[in-house]
C-alpha positions in Angstrom: -43.0 15.2 19.1 -39.6 13.9 20.0 -39.8 11.9 23.2 -36.1 11.9 24.1 -34.3 14.7 25.9 -31.7 16.6 23.9 -29.6 19.7 24.2 -29.8 22.6 21.8 -27.2 25.4 21.8 -28.4 28.8 20.8 -25.3 31.0 21.7 -21.8 29.8 22.2 -19.0 32.2 23.2 -21.0 35.1 21.7 -21.7 33.3 18.4 -25.3 33.2 17.4 -26.1 29.5 16.5 -29.8 29.3 16.8 -31.7 32.5 17.6 -34.3 34.6 15.9 -36.2 37.7 16.4 -33.8 40.5 17.1 -33.4 43.2 14.4 -30.2 42.5 12.6 -29.0 46.1 13.1 -29.4 45.9 16.8 -27.7 42.5 17.5 -24.0 42.0 17.0 -21.1 40.0 18.3 -18.4 41.7 20.4 -15.6 39.4 21.6 -17.1 36.5 23.4 -20.6 38.1 23.8 -23.6 38.6 21.6 -24.7 42.2 22.3 -28.4 42.8 22.0 -29.2 46.5 21.9 -32.5 48.0 23.3 -35.1 49.3 20.9 -37.5 51.9 22.2 -40.1 51.0 19.6 -40.9 47.6 20.9 -38.1 46.2 23.1 -36.2 44.1 20.5 -36.7 40.7 22.0 -34.5 37.8 21.1 -35.7 34.1 21.2 -34.2 30.7 21.0 -34.7 29.1 17.6 -36.7 26.2 19.3 -39.4 25.8 21.9 -39.5 23.4 24.9 -42.5 21.3 25.7 -44.0 21.1 29.2 -41.8 18.3 30.6 -38.6 18.6 32.7 -35.9 20.9 31.3 -32.7 22.9 32.2 -32.0 26.3 30.7 -28.5 27.8 31.1 -27.3 31.2 30.1 -24.3 33.5 30.9 -25.1 37.2 30.7 -23.6 40.6 31.5 -25.5 43.9 32.3 -23.4 47.1 32.3 -25.6 48.8 34.8 -28.2 47.9 37.4 -30.1 51.2 37.5 -32.3 52.9 35.0 -32.2 49.9 32.7 -34.2 46.7 32.8 -33.8 43.3 31.2 -35.7 40.0 31.1 -34.9 36.4 30.7 -38.2 35.2 29.1 -39.8 31.9 29.9 -43.1 31.1 28.4 -43.6 34.4 26.7 -45.5 35.0 23.5 -44.7 37.8 21.1 -47.6 38.4 18.8 -47.9 42.1 18.0 -51.1 43.6 19.5 -51.9 41.1 22.1 -48.7 40.0 24.0 -46.3 40.8 26.7 -43.1 38.8 26.1 -42.5 37.9 29.7 -45.6 35.6 29.6 -47.4 34.5 32.8 -44.5 33.0 34.7 -41.1 34.6 34.0 -37.8 35.3 35.5 -37.1 39.0 35.1 -34.1 41.2 35.8 -36.2 44.3 35.6 -36.5 48.0 36.4 -39.0 47.6 39.2 -42.7 47.2 38.6 -44.3 50.5 37.8 -47.0 50.1 35.2 -46.3 53.2 33.1 -42.8 53.5 31.7 -42.9 57.3 32.0 -43.1 56.9 35.8 -39.9 54.9 36.0 -37.0 56.7 37.5 -33.7 56.3 35.7 -31.9 56.1 39.1 -34.1 53.3 40.6 -32.4 50.0 41.4 -33.3 47.0 39.3 -35.1 44.1 41.1 -35.6 40.4 40.3 -39.3 39.8 39.8 -41.3 36.9 38.7 -45.0 36.6 37.9 -47.4 33.8 39.1 -50.8 33.5 37.4 -53.4 31.2 38.9 -55.5 29.5 36.2 -58.0 27.6 38.4 -60.1 30.5 39.8 -59.9 33.1 37.0 -61.6 33.4 33.7 -59.4 32.9 30.6 -59.6 36.7 30.0 -58.3 37.6 33.5 -55.7 34.9 33.4 -53.8 36.5 30.6 -53.0 39.7 32.5 -50.4 38.8 35.1 -48.7 42.2 35.3 -51.7 44.5 35.6 -51.8 46.4 38.8 -55.0 45.1 40.3 -53.4 41.6 40.5 -50.2 42.7 42.2 -50.6 41.1 45.5 -51.5 37.7 44.0 -49.1 37.4 41.1 -46.0 39.5 41.2 -43.2 38.5 43.6 -40.2 40.7 44.2 -37.2 38.4 45.1 -34.7 41.1 45.8 -32.4 43.7 44.3 -30.2 42.7 41.4 -27.1 44.0 43.1 -27.6 41.3 45.8 -27.0 38.6 43.2 -24.5 39.9 40.6 -22.4 43.0 39.8 -22.7 45.4 36.8 -20.2 44.7 34.0 -19.4 41.2 35.3 -20.8 38.0 33.7 -23.3 36.0 35.7 -25.1 32.7 35.1 -28.8 31.9 35.2 -30.0 28.4 35.4 -33.7 27.5 35.2 -34.8 24.0 36.2 -38.1 22.2 35.9 -38.3 19.0 37.8 -41.8 17.6 37.9 -43.9 20.4 39.4 -41.0 22.4 40.8 -39.6 25.4 38.9 -36.4 26.9 40.3 -34.2 29.8 39.3 -30.6 30.0 40.2 -28.2 33.0 39.7 -24.5 32.3 40.0 -25.4 28.9 41.5 -27.6 30.5 44.2 -31.3 29.8 44.2 -33.2 33.1 43.7 -36.7 31.5 44.1 -38.6 28.3 43.6 -42.3 27.9 42.8 -44.6 24.9 42.6 -46.5 24.5 39.3 -49.3 22.5 40.8 -52.7 23.5 42.2 -53.6 25.8 39.3 -50.1 27.3 38.6 -48.1 26.5 35.6 -45.6 27.9 33.1 -47.9 29.7 30.8 -46.8 29.2 27.2 -48.5 32.4 25.9 -51.7 34.3 25.5 -54.9 32.7 24.5 -53.7 29.2 25.5 -55.6 28.5 28.7 -56.2 24.9 27.5 -52.4 24.2 27.6 -50.3 22.2 25.3 -48.4 25.0 23.7 -44.6 24.9 23.3 -42.7 27.2 25.6 -40.6 30.1 24.3 -37.3 31.0 25.9 -35.5 34.2 25.2 -34.4 37.7 26.3 -35.5 41.3 26.3 -32.7 43.8 26.7 -34.7 46.6 28.3 -33.1 50.1 28.2 -29.5 49.2 28.0 -27.4 46.6 26.1 -27.6 43.0 27.2 -24.6 40.7 26.6 -25.2 37.0 26.0 -22.1 34.9 26.3 -23.6 31.4 26.3 -27.2 30.1 26.0 -28.4 26.5 25.8 -31.2 24.3 26.9 -31.8 20.6 27.7 -35.3 19.1 27.4 -37.8 17.9 24.9 -38.3 20.0 21.8 -41.4 19.6 19.6 -40.2 18.7 16.1 -42.1 18.6 12.8 -42.4 15.1 11.3 -41.1 16.3 7.9 -38.1 18.7 7.4 -38.9 22.4 7.5 -37.3 25.6 6.2 -38.1 29.1 7.4 -39.5 31.5 4.8 -39.9 34.4 7.2 -39.3 35.2 10.9 -40.5 38.3 12.8 -38.6 41.5 13.2 -36.7 41.2 9.9 -36.9 42.9 6.5 -38.3 46.1 7.8 -41.4 44.6 9.4 -42.2 43.5 12.9 -44.4 40.5 12.1 -45.6 38.3 9.2 -49.0 36.7 9.1 -51.5 34.8 6.9 -49.2 33.1 4.3 -50.2 31.8 0.9 -48.6 29.8 -1.9 -48.6 29.5 -5.7 -46.7 27.4 -8.2 -46.0 29.3 -11.5 -46.1 27.7 -15.0 -42.3 27.5 -15.0 -42.2 25.6 -11.7 -41.2 28.6 -9.6 -42.8 28.5 -6.1 -44.1 31.8 -4.8 -45.0 32.6 -1.2 -47.0 35.6 -0.1 -47.8 37.0 3.3 -49.0 40.1 5.2 -46.2 42.2 6.5 -47.0 44.5 9.4 -45.3 47.4 11.0 -46.1 48.2 14.6 -45.8 51.1 17.0 -45.2 51.3 20.7 -48.2 51.0 23.1 -48.6 54.0 25.4 -49.0 51.7 28.4 -46.2 49.1 27.9 -42.8 49.8 26.3 -42.9 46.3 24.7 -46.5 46.0 23.7 -47.4 46.9 20.1 -50.3 48.4 18.3 -50.6 48.2 14.5 -49.6 51.3 12.5 -52.6 52.4 10.4 -51.8 51.7 6.7 -48.7 49.7 7.5 -50.0 46.3 6.3 -48.3 45.4 3.1 -48.1 42.3 0.9 -44.7 40.8 0.4 -43.4 37.9 -1.6 -40.5 35.4 -1.8 -39.7 32.8 -4.4 -38.0 29.5 -4.4 -36.4 27.6 -7.3 -35.8 24.4 -5.3 -39.4 23.7 -4.1 -39.1 25.5 -0.8 -35.8 24.4 0.5 -34.4 27.9 0.1 -36.1 31.3 -0.4 -35.2 34.5 -2.2 -34.9 38.0 -0.8 -38.2 39.6 0.0 -40.1 41.6 -2.6 -42.9 44.1 -1.8 -45.9 43.3 -4.0 -48.4 45.9 -2.6 -47.6 49.0 -0.5 -50.6 51.3 -0.7 -50.5 53.2 2.6 -53.8 54.0 4.3 -55.8 54.0 1.1 -55.6 50.2 0.7 -54.4 47.5 3.0 -53.0 44.4 1.4 -54.8 42.0 3.8 -55.3 38.2 3.3 -53.4 37.5 0.1 -54.8 34.6 -1.9 -53.2 33.7 -5.3 -54.3 31.6 -8.3 -52.5 30.6 -11.5 -54.3 30.7 -14.8 -52.8 27.6 -16.4 -53.8 28.6 -19.9 -52.1 32.0 -19.9 -49.5 31.7 -17.1 -50.9 34.9 -15.4 -51.0 34.9 -11.6 -53.9 36.7 -9.9 -53.6 37.7 -6.2 -56.7 38.7 -4.3 -56.3 40.9 -1.2 -58.0 43.2 1.1 -61.6 44.3 1.6 -63.6 45.2 -1.5 -62.0 42.9 -2.6 -59.0 43.9 -4.8 -56.9 41.9 -7.3 -53.4 42.4 -8.8 -51.8 40.2 -11.4 -48.4 39.2 -12.8 -47.6 38.0 -16.3 -43.9 37.4 -15.6 -43.7 34.8 -12.9 -44.3 37.3 -10.1 -41.4 39.6 -10.9 -43.7 42.6 -11.6 -47.3 43.3 -10.6 -50.2 45.4 -11.9 -51.9 48.1 -10.1 -54.7 46.9 -7.7 -58.1 46.6 -9.3 -61.3 46.6 -7.3 -63.7 43.7 -7.7 -66.5 45.3 -5.7 -68.6 45.7 -8.8 -68.9 42.0 -9.2 -69.8 41.3 -5.6 -72.7 38.9 -5.3 -75.8 40.4 -3.7 -74.3 43.8 -3.7 -72.0 43.1 -0.7 -69.2 45.5 -1.6 -67.4 45.0 1.7 -66.5 41.3 1.1 -63.0 40.4 2.1 -60.5 38.0 0.5 -60.7 34.5 1.9 -57.9 32.3 3.2 -54.7 31.2 1.4 -56.5 28.5 -0.6 -59.6 30.5 -1.5 -59.0 30.8 -5.3 -58.8 28.1 -7.9 -59.1 27.4 -11.6 -61.5 24.7 -12.5 -60.2 21.6 -14.3 -63.2 19.4 -15.0 -66.6 19.6 -16.6 -68.2 22.2 -18.8 -66.7 25.1 -16.6 -63.1 24.0 -17.2 -60.8 26.9 -17.2 -63.0 29.2 -15.0 -61.2 31.3 -12.4 -63.2 31.1 -9.1 -62.6 33.0 -5.9 -64.5 32.9 -2.6 -64.8 35.9 -0.3 -66.6 36.7 3.0 -68.2 39.2 5.2 -69.8 38.8 8.6 -71.8 35.5 8.3 -71.7 35.9 4.5 -70.0 33.7 1.9 -69.8 34.9 -1.7 -68.1 33.8 -4.9 -66.9 35.6 -8.0 -65.8 34.0 -11.2 -64.2 34.9 -14.6 -64.5 33.0 -17.8 -62.3 35.3 -19.8 -59.0 34.8 -18.0 -59.5 37.5 -15.4 -60.4 40.4 -17.7 -63.9 40.6 -16.3 -65.5 39.1 -13.2 -69.1 38.0 -12.5 -71.0 37.6 -9.2 -71.5 33.9 -8.2 -73.1 32.1 -5.3 -74.1 33.8 -2.1 -75.0 32.3 1.2 -75.6 33.3 4.8 -74.2 31.0 7.5 -74.0 32.1 11.1 -70.4 32.2 12.5 -68.9 31.5 9.0 -65.7 33.3 7.9 -62.4 32.9 6.0 -63.6 30.2 3.5 -61.4 27.8 1.5 -62.6 25.9 -1.6 -61.7 22.9 -3.7 -62.9 21.2 -6.9 -63.8 17.6 -6.8 -63.1 15.1 -9.6 -66.6 15.4 -11.1 -66.4 19.2 -11.4 -68.4 20.0 -8.2 -67.0 22.7 -5.9 -66.9 22.5 -2.1 -66.6 25.8 -0.2 -65.7 25.2 3.5 -65.7 28.3 5.8 -64.1 28.4 9.2 -66.5 28.4 12.1 -66.2 29.9 15.6 -66.4 27.9 18.7 -64.5 24.8 19.9 -66.4 22.0 18.2 -64.6 19.9 15.6 -65.9 19.6 12.1 -66.5 21.8 9.1 -69.4 22.7 6.9 -69.2 21.8 3.2 -71.2 24.0 0.9 -71.6 22.3 -2.6 -71.9 24.0 -6.0 -72.9 22.0 -9.1 -72.6 24.8 -11.5 -69.0 26.1 -11.2 -69.7 28.4 -8.3 -72.7 30.2 -9.7 -75.0 28.9 -6.9 -75.0 26.7 -3.9 -77.1 23.5 -4.0 -76.6 22.0 -0.6 -74.7 22.2 2.7 -73.4 19.3 4.6 -71.6 19.3 8.0 -68.5 17.1 8.1 -67.9 16.0 11.7 -65.0 13.6 10.8 -62.6 16.5 10.3 -61.2 17.2 13.8 -59.9 20.8 13.0 -61.5 23.1 15.6 -62.5 26.7 15.2 -60.7 29.1 13.0 -58.2 27.0 11.0 -57.7 24.6 8.1 -57.3 24.6 4.3 -58.4 22.4 1.5 -56.4 21.3 -1.6 -57.2 19.0 -4.5 -53.9 17.4 -5.2 -53.2 18.0 -8.9 -49.4 17.7 -9.1 -47.6 20.0 -11.6 -45.9 16.9 -13.1 -49.0 15.0 -14.2 -47.0 11.9 -15.0 -46.7 11.2 -11.2 -50.4 11.8 -10.4 -51.3 8.2 -10.0 -54.8 6.6 -10.3 -56.2 8.4 -7.2 -56.7 12.2 -6.9 -56.5 12.9 -3.2 -58.3 15.8 -1.5 -56.3 17.2 1.4 -57.4 19.0 4.5 -54.8 20.5 6.8 -55.0 22.5 10.1 -54.3 22.5 13.8 -56.6 20.1 15.6 -56.1 21.5 19.1 -57.0 25.2 18.4 -53.4 26.2 17.7 -51.3 23.0 18.1 -50.9 19.6 16.4 -50.9 20.5 12.8 -52.7 17.6 11.1 -53.0 16.6 7.5 -56.0 14.5 6.5 -56.5 12.8 3.1 -59.7 11.7 1.4 -59.5 9.3 -1.5 -63.2 9.5 -2.4 -63.9 13.2 -3.0 -64.4 14.1 0.6 -66.9 11.4 1.6 -64.4 9.8 4.0 -61.1 10.8 5.5 -59.2 7.6 6.4 -55.7 9.1 6.5 -54.8 11.5 9.3 -51.4 12.3 10.6 -49.9 15.0 12.8 -47.1 16.7 10.8 -46.0 19.2 13.5 -46.9 18.7 17.2 -46.0 22.3 18.2 -47.8 25.5 17.7 -49.4 26.1 14.3 -51.6 29.0 13.0 -52.8 30.0 9.6 -51.4 28.0 6.7 -51.3 27.5 2.9 -51.2 24.4 0.8 -49.8 23.8 -2.7 -49.2 20.7 -4.9 -45.5 20.1 -5.7 -43.8 17.8 -8.2 -42.8 14.4 -7.0 -46.1 13.8 -5.2 -45.3 16.2 -2.4 -47.5 18.8 -0.7 -46.1 22.2 0.3 -47.3 23.6 3.6 -46.4 27.2 4.7 -47.7 27.9 8.2 -47.3 30.2 11.2 -45.2 28.4 13.8 -43.5 29.0 17.1 -46.4 31.3 18.2 -46.3 33.5 15.1 -42.6 34.1 15.3 -41.9 32.5 11.9 -43.5 31.2 8.8 -42.2 27.6 8.2 -42.4 25.7 5.0 -42.7 21.9 5.1 -42.7 19.4 2.2 -44.9 16.5 3.0 -44.3 13.3 1.0 -47.8 12.2 0.0 -46.9 8.6 -0.4 -45.2 8.5 3.0 -48.3 10.1 4.4 -50.6 7.5 2.8 -48.5 4.6 3.9 -47.6 5.8 7.3 -43.8 6.2 6.7 -41.6 9.2 7.2 
């Protein structure tokens, strides 16, 4: 994380410099203002293209609202927009809002707008209760009405908002006049989003236009911004390309050196209770892909790989390249299913069910994580395609020895709390399968197979890996350009070590027995991720960042990682 304070400009004289989130068709520049139009489907929030940390900061914006009745708008501080489980105003937010009625249908179009902020105590509530600051039974404790908007600014005229954090004080000024001040001590704080009662998440800042257009003239912030150690490039960000959100990324390098990225793409519908809370539309989970010819620095236009409606949801994409034939196999969904491409991902076959090869007859197995399919390189099973799947507390493998034409059931094991497994081949041909485990204890189980995935021989718990709970991927670093492989073949483990922050890459140089190299590569939010070996001894990492707002790609220099240099 950067320690020094810096200024980032997001909108200058109506020009969008660093913003994400708003649907391109509902955000446009008019004169010296960036006009953000409302969207009845889900509110059309707009966020700064950076998050603050929880130190002192100053946020400044100049806005215009055309009317102060029957509308509603919010300046968002600390919000978290993650489809089914979020309200973008977060737990402590400044809002220029259409009063406080729970059900949108009960809101009168003639009612005056008020300035409202929420205060959520975290010391005397359970984590479940602490994430519901705007529910009616907490009204007297959390929601504070400052006054009518017309007492602070006029419709159709620009007004300024300045938000300051100085130590434990958080103050909000409108046109230079303090609207309210709160103390963040004694159990109160800026809540960086849902599910983060342990703290440490970066803080979102942004806007929600409500039911009329919101004009943004200027928008900047001064403070400390969590920054990745290595340069990043965005592959996706939410509310673009016809989808509301993108989750669960995966990566694959083709035979010709083309980098492919896959992800779930979801469409959402409006919740009946909240005009800006979403529920997933049944059948609207698709698999989309982008490609890169420059190793992840830039990405192509989006291509839909699987769109099957309600009959088949393209969940959890996991690719693997057959190095002998050049064919790419992509495992998805529950069953599981597989599609393949023989032309570098330009076209794809129809989905084919692999339920008939499910070990133990478990036909409801789901595709694993991003790095849950490999082709073996060593020993007598060289060339075997191997994929790991899971159900509730069940881990199962399937394999193919004829380049994907037929598939056979492999190892099967029951492990309480196990889900979303990743796998890796060691230099002697052994296979490690490592599922994610629930709870908050660090460490991962390693399930070993000595026969190419046909059976499990032993299970070892590896406490040296600090990745907690449901995260982390494994990769055996076999670079596409073998000439730069070097004498040591590293095994890489990568994941967030504080539930959803501090994305850390660990390296083992002795086939997973010890993990002497560990380095945080992004100190901000990080969710699910994918790993791939790149030419030039680099590791590609595609991960959910900024509280699921984007999928960021980072190229990690392995030698710099090993020697502690950037």
